[in-house]
N, C-alpha and C positions, 0 to 999 in steps of 0.2 A: 052860525053864532060866533061872535067875536071873542077873542081871548087875549089876555096879557100873559107874559112869562116873567117869572122871577128866577134868576139864576143865582144859586148860592155858591159864591166863589171867594169867601172871605177866610177860608181855613189857613192855618199856618203850615200844614203839611210836614209836621215834624217826623212822621214815620217814613217819609221819603228819604230823609237824610241828605238833602241837597241844599246848597246855599240859596238857590232860586226857589221860590214857592212853586209847588207842584202844578198849580193851575196855569203858570206861565211857561212851563217847560215845553220844548218843542216835541211834537209827535209827528214823525215823518215830515219835518220841515215847517210845520204849522203849530203855533202854540195850542196847547190843550184847550184853553178857554176859548180861543178863537173858533176852533172846530165846534165846540158846544154852542156858543152864541149864534153862529151862522145858521144852525138848524132852525132856530126860532125867528131870526131876522128875515129869513127867506120864506117862511111859512105864510101862506095866504090868509090864514085865520088869526094870526098873531098881530095885534095892532100896537102893542107896546112891549118893549123888552127892558127889564130892569136888572142890572147886574150888581150884586152885593159884593164889594171888594174889601180887603183889609183896610183899616183906618190908615190914612196917610198914603195910600197907594194910587190915588186918582191920576196923578201925572204919569206914574210908571205904567199903570195899566193901559192908559191911552197910548203911550209910546209903544208898548208891546203889541197892541191890537190894531193900530192904525193902518198897517199894511195889509191886513187880512179881513177887517170888518168895517162896515159903514158906521163910523162913530156917531154920525148925526142921528142914527136910528136907536141909539142906546141911551138909557138913563143909568147913571152910576149912583150908588148909595153906599155909605160906609156900613160895613157889617158890625156885629156886636161880638161879645165874648163867646156866645154860643151860636150854633147854626140857627136855632130858634129865634134868637135876637136879630140875626141878619134878615131872616124872612119877615119878621115883624117890621123892621125898618123899610124893607121893600114894599110891604103892603101900604105904607103911608104915602107912597108915590103913585099908587094906582089911580087912574082916572076912571070916570064912570062909564066909558064906552065898552069896556070888556065885561061880559057876563061871567066868563070863566077865567080862572087863574091857574096857570100851569107852572108848577114849582119843580125845578130840576137842579140836580147837582152839577156844579161847574166842571167837575172832573169825571163826568160821564160823556165823553166826546163821541161815542159810537152809537148813540141813539139815532133812530131813523125817523123819517117823515111818516112812514107807515105806522110806527108805534105811537107817535104823537097823534096822528089821526084817530087811531083806535081809542086812545084814552080820552081825547076830546069828545068823541062820539058817545062814549059810555057816560061821561060826566054830564053831557047835555041831557041825557035821559034820567040819570040817577042823582045828579047833584054832586057826586064825588066818585072818583075812579082812580085805581092804582094798578100798574102792571106788576105781575107776580110771576115767579118761576117755581117749579116744584123743588122740594128738598130731596136730594138724591143720597146724601150721606146718612148713615145710621146716627141717630141722636142719642146721646147719653146724658143723664142728669148726674152731675158729679158734686160731691160734698166738698167742704172747705179743706178737708184732710186728704183730698185726692181720690177717695174711694167712690166707686160708681154706686149711685142710689137706685138707678133703674134705667130702662130704655124707653124712650118716648116714641109713640107712633107718629110717623111722618106723613100718614095718609092725608091729613087735613092741614098740614103745615105748608107754608109758602114763604119764599124770600121776596120781600118787597123791593121794587126798584123805583126810580123816577124816570120820566116825569109823572108827577101826581097832579091831578086836575080837580078843581073844586069850583062850585059856584062862588062868585065873589062874596056874596052876603054870608054864606056859610063859613068860609075860611076866615073872614074878618071876625065873625062872632066866636069862632073856635079859638082864635088867638087872643081875643079880648078876655074870654073866660080863663084861658091858661094864665094870662098875666095876673088876673085878679086872684086866682087860686094858687099861684106859684107852681103850676105844673110844668115839668120838664119833659121834653120829648125830642127824640132824634128823627122822628117820622111824623110828617104832617097829618097823615091819615089818622094817627092815634088821637089827635085832638078832636077830630070829627067823631071818633068812636066815643069819646067822653061826653059829647053832646047827645049821644044816642042816635046819631044820623047814620043811615046806611051808606056803606062805601062799597062800590062795585069793583070787581077785579077783572082785568083782561090779561090774556097771555103776554108775559114779558118776553125778553129777548136775552138768551144766554150771553150774547156778544156785547150787550149793553153793560159793560163792566165799569165799576168805579175804580179809578186809578188812585191807589193809596200807597203803593210801593213801587220800587224799580222793577220788580217782577211783573206787576200789572202793566207797566209802561212797555215792557218787552212783548207781552201778550197782545196789547193793543196794536203795537207796530206790526206784529205778525198778521193780525186780522186784517189790517189795512193792505198789507202786501198781497194778501189772498183775495183782495177785491171787495172788502167790506165797504 
């Protein structure tokens, strides 16, 4: 089953505290975004790759990526104010060849082909699939005044990762409804939940980290040096 990929790479990266946006920073000599994009460009089931970049970054993004990625295989689209807006803009570029849409964070450069394969397979069967990992920390509910209200059971809780994969018709309808109702979501699967559609989970990968700080960059570098 053929799939398209939308890479959300339009964030400003303020938490990183660097002049260069985090998606363009080098990770062991290769830009973070290039590592992310190449996973999908080289995947046999992915027939279209759309990269949502910050407004006005088209020339700069191409300059950063041209030595590492086949630009002729990429479609660039300007992102919006929110991640959700960027994905919506990417959806408008989809062609009809792809039954599935794979949505991934541009700053998760350590995702693997095996993980992509697992999520694609699950979405082919269920219509929507998300990689998740168990919560290992004790979870506390805390009031505004800083006092603990209670301890939450972590038995049924999971941390969601990307790539998240959906049937094209389902994710289009989910985003259409979100636009009409004014719903905000940082997680694409949540929009499917609002439609009442089942979302299947597959085991995620603890090394599939999202790089949001310099500490994350150090961790990712260490994982690559260890053979990731």
